N, C-alpha and C positions, 0 to 999 in steps of 0.2 A: 275238761280237766282244769282244776284250779289248784295251784300250789303256791304257798306264800313263804317268804323268808323275810322277817322283819326285825333286824337288830336295832333299827332306828326307832325313836319314840312312836307310839301308836298314833299320835296326833299329827304326824307329818302330813302337811296339807298341799305340798307342791308335787303334782302328779303329772306324768306324761306316759302315753301308751306308745310302744314301739313294736315293730315286727321284724323278724329275720326269717329268711327262707333259703333253701339250697341244701347242700350236704353239711348241715350244721352240727350233726352228731359225730360222725366219724372224723370230721375235720377239727373237732373240739372247739368250734366257733361258739356254740351255745354256752359251754362252761366258761369260756373266756369272757363272754359278755356278762354273765352272772357274777363272775369274780370281780370284774371292773366295777359293777354296781356296788358290791359290798365294800371293796377297797376304798371307794370314794365316799363312804359313809351313808349310802342309800339303802333301800330295801326294794324287794320286788315281789310280784305275784304273777305266776305263770297262768294266764287266763285261758289260753287255748294252745294246745300243742298237738300237732299231727306228724307222726313219724312215718317216713316212707317204708313200704313193706319190702321192697327189693333194693339191692345195693345202688342201682341207678336212679331210684326214686328220690326226689327232693323232700325235705321236711319243712315244716312251717311252725312258728311259734309267735304268739302275741304276749308281750310282757308289760305289765303295769309297773312303772318305775316311780318310786317315791323318794323324796328327799326333804330335809328339814328347812331348806331355803331355796329361793329361786336360783341363786348363784350356784349352790351345790347341785341342783338338778341340771343346770346347764353344763356344769363340769362333767357330770356323768354322761349326758347325752353326747358331749364332744368325745369322751373317751371310748364310747361304744360305737360311734358312727363308723369308724374305719374297719370295724368288724362286720359291717353290713346292716346294722340296726337302723331302721328308718321309722320316723314317726308316722303313726297311722292316720293322723289328721293331715291329709295330703295338702301341701301348699306349694305354689310356684317358688322357685329360687329367687333370691334378691340380687338384682344387678345394679351396680353403681358405676357411674363414669369415673375413670381415672382422673385425678385432679392434677397430675403432673407427668412428665415423661420419666421413664425409667423406674417407676415405683408403683406398687399396687395401692388401692385405697385401704384405709385402716379397716381391719376386720376381714380382709380377703380370705377366701378359702384356699388353703395350701394343699395341693394335690398329692396323691400317692401314685405308685406305679400300677395299681389295680384298676380294672375296668370300672368306669364311673359314668353315671348318667345324671342329668339335671332335668328338673321339671319346668317346662315353659308352656304357658297357655294350656295347662292341663295335660300336656303330653310329655312323656319321658324321652329325652333326647340324648343320644350317645355322645360322649365327649371324645373327640378325635385327638390324634397325636399324644396319646397317654404317656405321661412322664411325671416322675416324682419331683417335688419341690418347685412346682410352677403354680400359676394361677389359671383360672378358666375365663377365656374371652368368648363372649356371645356376639356373633356377627348379625347384621341387620336382617339376614334371611332366616335367622333362628337356629343356625348351626352353632356348635360349641367346640372349642379346642383348647388344649393346654398352651400357655404362652409363658416363656421365661420372663423374669422381672425386667431384665435389661431391654427387652423389646417392646415394653408397654409404652404407648403414646397417650398423651393427654386426651381425654374424651373416650378412650376405649371402654366398652361396657364390660365390667369385671364382676364376677360372682363374689359376693361377700356372705359370710356366715355359712351354716350347714343346712339351713332350711331348703327343702326342695332338691336335695342331693341324695343319691344312694350309691354305695360302693359295693362291688362284688369281690370280696376277698378270695384269695387262693383257697381252693378246696382240695382235700385229699380224697382221691378215689381209689379204686383197687390198685394195689402196688404191683404193677405189671412190668415196670421198667426201673432202671437205675435212677431216673429223675424223680420218681415218686419215693423210692425206697432209701436213697442215699444222699439226697440233697439236704445235708445236715452238717453235724460237726465235721470239721476237716481232719483227715487222718492220713498219714503216710502208709497205713496198714490196709487200706482198702484194696481188694483184689484188682490188680491192674489189667489182667486179661479181660475180665468181665467189663470193666470200665471202658476199655478201648472198643470192645464189641458194641456196647450200648451207644457210645458216642458216634461210631461209624454208622450205626443203624439210624440214629437221629439225623445225621447228615444226609443219608439216603432219603429218608422221609421228607426232609425239607426240600431237597432237590426235586423229588417226584411230585411234590405239591406245588412246584413253581415258586417256592420261596427262596429268598437269597440267603447265602451263608456269608457271615461277616467274620473276618479274622482280625484280631487285635494283637499285634506282635511287638515284642521288645527286641533290642539288639542281641540279646543272648541267643536268639534263634540263629543268628549268623555266627556268633562266637562258638557255638556248640556244633557247627557243621550241619545245620538243618535247612540250609537254603534250598537244596534240591528237593527236599520233601515238600516244602511250600510250593515250589515250582510245579511239582507233580499234581498237587491239589488244584492249582490254577488250570493246568492243561487238561485235567480230567473233569473239569466242570464242578468242582467242589469248593470253590471260593469265588464269590462274586463282588465282594467289597473288602477293602483293606484300610484299617486305621493303624497308624504308627506315628513315630516321631522322626526327627532328623537323624537320630542315631541308627535306627534300623536301616533306613535308606542309604545312609552314608557308608556303613560298614558292608552292606550288600554290594554297593557299587565299588567299594574298595576291594572286595573279594574278586569282583568281575574284572577289575583293571590290574590288580597286583597279586591276586591269589592269597591275600592276607586279611585278617580281621583284627583290629587293634594292633596291627604290626606283626601279628603272629601268623606264620604260614599254616594254612589249614591242611596242607598235605603232610608236612613234617612235624608240626606242633612246636616249632622253634621260632624265636624272634628272627625276623628278616633284617638284613642290613638296611639301616635308615628306615626301618619299618614304622617307627613311631610317627613318621611324617606322612605315611600313606593315606590316612583318612583325610587329612587336610588337602593333600594333592588331588585326591579324588573329588572333593568338593570343588576345588578350584577348576579342575577340568570341566566339570558339569556346568559350572557358572559361566565359563568361557564359551561353552558350546550353546548356551541359552536355555539350559534346563534338561531334565531327565528325558522328556519326550523328544526334544531336539537331538539329544545324544543318541537315542535309538534310531531316529530317522536318518542321522548322518553316519550310522554304522559304527559309531565309536563304543557304544554300550551294547554288548552282544549276548549277555547272559545275566542270570540272577532274578530275584523277586521283582524288582522294579521293571526290568526288561520284560518279563512275562506279563506284568500288569499292563504295560503299554501295548504290547503285542496282542493281547487278548481283550483289550478295551475294558479292563477292570478298573473301576473308579477307586481312587485312594485319597485319603485325607492325612497329610503329615502335619501334625500339630506341634508347634515349636515350644521351646522352654528357654529359661533364662541362661542355661549353660551351653546352648548350642554353638558349635563352631560353624562359621559360614553365614547362615545355613544354606542348604540347597535351595535353589530358586523356588521350587514348589512347596516349600515349608511355609505354613500359614503362621505368621508371628503374632497376629492379633488373636488373643484367646477367645474373644466373643465371636469373631468371624469363624475361627476353627470349630467352636461349639456348634454354630449354626450349620456349617458344612457337614458336620457329623450327623446332626439331626436330619438334614435333607437326605442323607444316604441310608438312614435307618429304616425308612419306609420299605415294607416288603421283606424285611429280614425275619427269617424263621428260626435261625440257629446262629449262635455266636461262639466262636472258639477264641479264647484269650490265652496267650502263651507268653510268659516271662516278661510281663510289664505290669507294675503295680498301679501307677497313676493313670495310664491310659485305660486300663481295665476298669478301675473304679469310675472314671469319667464316663466311659461307655455304659457301664452297668446302671449308672444314675439316669441315663437317657432311655434305656430299654423298658418297655412295658413288661409286666410280670409274667405274661404268657409266652415270652420268647425264652426258650431254653438256652442256658449258658454253661459252657464247660471252661473252667479256669485252671490252667496248668502252670505251676510254679514250683521251683525247688524250695522256696520259702513259704511255709504254711501261713505266715502272717498276711501274705498278699490275699489269699483266698478268704481268710477270716475277715479281713477288713472289708472286702467286697460284700460278703454276706451281712456283716454287721451294719452296713450302710443301706440295707433294704433290698438288695438283690437276692431274695430268698430262693429264686429259681435256679441258683448256681450249684453245679456239681463241682467240687474241688478235687483236683488231683495233685498230690505233692510228689513231684518227680522232676527229673531233668528234661529239658525240651527235646533233645535229639531222639532218645529212645522212644519217647511217647509219640512224636510225630512219625517216626519210622514205622511204628506199630500201627498207627491209624492209617497211613498210606497203604501199608500191606493189607490191612483188613478191608479197606475200600476196594482194593484191586482184586482180592481173592474171595471176599465174602459173598 
């Protein structure tokens, strides 16, 4: 089959043949590629197209791309590369040593959160630690992994250009669950009951597969009275990693020591006398005891999220910010150190639950590969929108308050 579309002059002499394969029809990948070619002033000929006969069958197409100049052709190839278009004239990737610490060589390949491979010595090699907005480091044994800019050291072999790379973009298969059907525009009108059931089912699947479940929590989890819900998730084996900031841990410990959060009694809903000092006194107490783990060991901290994390050996990363009081001893105040500790804990995560925190959610979303399902819960729809806009397209957004959502999820996991 040959089909041509030539808005460019017939004499266009710069030509490159590419191919794409997979579920390129129902995922609209093929139309996106063709649209990119035309939008950038090129033209194309579909030289070979084979469409799968069944829903699970992949399709394949070869496209001859034409452009009026070498620069225009390269611009088109760059635009369609992240949709999975690979040049048919297979070549190894280009690797250049970094010329300084803390920076990539000029022309480095900037990664996406999609599965990626590079071609080395005629073989396609999987890129490990997939993460958006990184470079690709090739080690002496021929393995490849994503590396953040700040960790580059002079002499590191870094991939430059797009030659010898292929990306496997997200594909839409049969819409059998919420994550295929509703991972889209954020709305407060989505059916909450269905959403909760699907999230609980995803958490069960992750646990059954031996994958870790990551929770990214903001202080509103404490303010809204949701501490016991998170504790139940930990005790029942539905939370294996925690990311948060100084505020979540501080107010959780404030509740454990004083029964308040931000000075407000969680039992009566009224400000406590001298309550505005409670969070600072809680931090001071933990610092004097030598940290959260020490406070648990010494029997001073006896309840709450941080207590359960220590008691059940749940790793946590508390990333600091400029506005932190104290902070608590376990808070990581070096942002690059905090980033790396979060990356170290992301390995093996199969599901991520984000509740009531914008910055920590976006930071975590940027580190997760596209195949890790994410549920982001916030009373502010802008939080979920920002997360999706920054490339975490695997996110299902739920616009609701933290407490009723977490209560419903815990109930569903206990009874479903």
